[in-house]
Each structure stands twice: as C-alpha cells, then as structure tokens.
C-alpha positions, 0 to 999 in steps of 0.5 A, spaced: 780 309 768 784 311 775 789 306 777 787 303 784 792 302 789 795 295 791 791 292 797 797 293 801 798 300 799 791 302 800 792 298 808 798 303 809 794 309 807 788 307 811 793 306 817 796 313 816 789 316 815 787 313 822 792 316 826 792 323 822 792 328 828 787 332 823 781 327 826 781 331 832 778 337 829 771 338 832 769 344 829 768 341 822 761 342 819 758 341 813 761 341 806 768 343 810 767 336 813 766 332 807 772 336 804 776 333 810 774 326 809 775 326 801 782 329 803 783 323 806 781 318 801 786 316 795 780 318 791 778 325 793 775 327 786 770 322 786 769 322 794 767 330 793 762 328 787 759 322 791 758 325 798 751 328 798 748 325 805 742 329 808 744 335 813 746 335 818 752 333 815 757 329 820 762 323 819 757 318 822 752 320 816 757 320 811 759 313 813 752 311 813 750 314 806 757 311 803 756 304 806 748 305 803 751 306 796 756 301 797 751 296 798 746 299 792 753 298 787 754 291 790 746 289 788 747 292 781 754 289 780 750 282 782 745 284 777 749 285 771 753 278 773 747 275 773 744 277 767 751 276 763 751 269 766 744 267 764 745 270 757 751 267 754 750 271 747 751 277 751 758 274 753 760 273 746 761 280 744 766 282 749 769 275 750 775 271 746 773 265 750 766 264 753 768 258 757 773 263 761 768 268 761 763 264 764 768 261 769 770 269 771 763 271 772 762 265 776 768 267 781 765 275 780 758 272 782 761 268 788 765 274 791 760 279 790 755 275 794 761 275 799 762 283 799 754 284 800 754 279 806 760 284 808 756 290 807 750 288 810 753 286 816 758 292 817 751 296 816 748 293 822 755 294 826 755 301 824 748 302 826 750 299 833 756 303 833 761 297 834 766 300 829 772 295 829 769 289 826 765 294 821 771 296 819 774 290 818 768 288 814 769 294 810 776 292 808 774 284 807 768 287 802 774 291 798 779 286 798 773 280 796 771 285 790 778 286 788 778 278 786 773 280 781 776 286 779 783 283 778 779 278 773 775 283 769 781 288 767 782 288 760 775 285 758 770 288 755 765 288 762 766 295 763 759 296 766 761 291 771 768 294 772 765 301 773 760 298 779 766 294 782 771 300 782 765 304 786 764 299 791 771 299 793 772 306 793 765 307 797 768 302 802 774 307 803 770 313 804 766 309 809 772 307 813 775 315 813 768 318 815 767 313 820 774 315 823 772 322 823 765 320 827 769 315 832 774 320 833 769 326 835 769 330 828 762 331 828 
C-alpha cells in the first residue's frame, strides 16, 4: 500500500503546484493535459490510470470528473461503513476488540458524512466557478477523510481503507486540475 503524505506536506506540495509556472501552458490538449495534470500530483500513476474524462479534455473537465468520482467513492465508503455497523458479525473476523471497532466505524461514518457534504458543496461551487471556496472544501474533505484513514490503518478493513485512500487522491487531483482550468491551460 502506498504511503500517504502528512497533511502539512500535502498542503505544501499543493501550494508549490499552484504557483508552478507550467500552469500557464495554454497549448496542452487531450492526453498531454492529463499527463501534465498528473505529473503535478503526488499520485502520478494512480492519476494517469484513473483520469478518462470525455473529450474534449480540459482542466475543468478533469476537475469535474475527479470530483464526481470522489463523490462516488465517498458513497461507496458510506455503504461499507453502514454495512459493517449494521452487521457486527462482519467486524469479528477483522477486529481484535469489536467495541473499539464499532467506535472507529462510527467515527468513520461521521467523518464520511462531513466529507460527502464537502464534496457536494465543492461540486456546486465548481459548477458556479467559485474556485477558492471549492478548493477549501476539497482540502477539508481530504483532511476529514484522513481522520478515518488514521483509524483504519493496521485493521482488516481493507475495502474501506482503499475507498478512503481513493477519496484523498481524487481530491488532490481535482485541486491540481482546477488550477489548470483557472490558470487557462485548457
């Protein structure tokens, strides 16, 4: 499993990405744009393998697509959490302490609800091209998701851990591609 960056380093890298001069490249189109966006993320391979928005490719289309996928992953994470909370027998094979596992899953449920709210608001803000608050919502969604991620590390909740990791990665890709869109590289 890939090791994720601490929130402070993620934030610093994103700031560097925001001010990077290559965002002014207006000639990028199609796959070259996807490659350039992905090159500016901390999950290049995941990004390249994941981004397949419909043509014509643009920073805005990539941002919209990744935000939609983050919403789907959050819904899927919520389904997994609800299933585990409703069926205590599914917790027993993976939890040494079922009571602690239930408490962890409740924390994950709460953080996932906050994440979904942030992602839906971010989607509305993107649609209305209100970019700075949208980016703030994406950061908040990723950081809120990390609360659950920190708790599930080392547990047997692998399907949930994978969805959580995807949400965080997709939030970052959305921020990076939004910067391409905002700075005219479309």
